[in-house]
C-alpha positions as CSV (number, residue, x, y, z in Angstrom):
1,M,241.8,16.6,-42.6
2,L,245.5,16.8,-41.1
3,N,246.9,16.5,-44.6
4,F,249.7,18.9,-43.9
5,L,251.4,16.6,-41.6
6,E,251.8,14.3,-44.8
7,R,254.2,17.5,-46.0
8,Q,256.6,17.3,-43.8
9,K,257.1,13.4,-44.1
10,Q,258.1,14.1,-47.8
11,E,261.4,16.4,-46.4
12,T,264.3,15.5,-48.2
13,W,267.8,15.3,-46.5
14,V,268.9,19.0,-48.5
15,D,265.8,20.4,-47.1
16,T,266.9,19.2,-43.5
17,A,270.8,19.6,-44.4
18,L,270.7,23.3,-45.3
19,S,268.3,23.8,-42.2
20,I,271.1,22.0,-39.6
21,S,273.9,24.6,-41.6
22,I,272.0,27.6,-41.5
23,R,271.1,26.9,-37.7
24,F,274.8,26.9,-37.3
25,I,276.0,30.1,-39.0
26,V,273.1,31.8,-36.9
27,F,274.7,30.3,-34.2
28,G,278.3,31.2,-34.6
29,F,277.1,34.7,-35.7
30,I,275.4,34.8,-32.5
31,L,278.1,33.8,-30.3
32,A,280.7,36.2,-31.9
33,L,278.0,39.0,-30.8
34,G,278.7,37.5,-27.8
35,F,281.9,37.8,-27.8
36,V,282.3,41.5,-29.1
37,L,280.0,42.5,-26.0
38,I,282.7,40.7,-23.8
39,M,285.2,42.4,-25.3
40,A,283.6,45.8,-25.8
41,S,283.2,46.1,-21.5
42,N,286.9,46.0,-21.2
43,V,288.3,48.0,-24.0
44,G,289.0,51.4,-23.9
45,P,289.1,54.8,-21.7
46,A,286.0,55.5,-19.3
47,Y,282.6,56.1,-20.8
48,L,281.5,59.8,-20.5
49,P,283.7,60.6,-17.5
50,H,282.1,63.9,-16.8
51,I,278.8,62.9,-16.6
52,M,277.5,60.9,-12.5
53,D,281.9,61.3,-11.9
54,G,282.5,58.3,-14.1
55,A,279.6,56.2,-12.3
56,L,278.0,55.6,-15.5
57,D,281.1,53.8,-16.8
58,F,280.6,51.1,-14.4
59,W,276.9,50.4,-15.3
60,T,277.7,50.5,-18.9
61,R,280.8,48.2,-18.9
62,M,278.4,45.7,-16.7
63,T,275.9,45.8,-18.9
64,L,277.7,44.7,-21.9
65,L,279.6,42.1,-19.9
66,S,276.2,40.9,-18.7
67,L,274.9,40.9,-22.4
68,G,277.5,39.2,-23.6
69,L,277.6,36.4,-21.1
70,L,273.9,35.9,-21.4
71,I,274.0,35.5,-24.8
72,W,276.9,32.8,-24.3
73,I,274.9,30.9,-21.7
74,I,271.7,31.2,-23.7
75,T,272.8,30.1,-27.1
76,P,274.3,26.9,-26.3
77,V,271.0,26.1,-24.0
78,W,268.9,27.3,-27.3
79,T,270.7,25.4,-30.0
80,M,270.4,21.9,-27.2
81,W,267.1,22.7,-27.4
82,M,266.1,22.6,-30.9
83,V,268.2,19.8,-31.6
84,L,266.4,17.5,-29.2
85,R,263.2,18.7,-30.6
86,Y,264.2,17.8,-34.0
87,L,265.5,14.1,-32.8
88,Y,262.0,14.1,-30.9
89,H,260.5,14.6,-34.4
90,C,262.3,12.5,-36.3
91,I,262.0,9.6,-33.7
92,I,257.8,10.5,-33.7
93,R,257.8,10.9,-37.8
94,N,259.3,6.9,-38.4
95,H,257.0,5.4,-36.1
């Protein structure tokens, strides 16, 4: 009835190492995207200065900055959640 659970117990160390390395690569790319957004919020002249007398520039920069910082805050929390979930499944699987 629960045959799909037995398949998870047969996971090899290569599968585990590949999964962990892919997650670290994705983690790095996401942090790089957050860094680019933070840097983009502080670079260059005013965006569209002829619209709203340059007031649009403030909201564009704050949006980029908040998105970059939000990515930098959420990504480590998400990664720790994945690591703790994996450790929990390893503990449950070995008992």
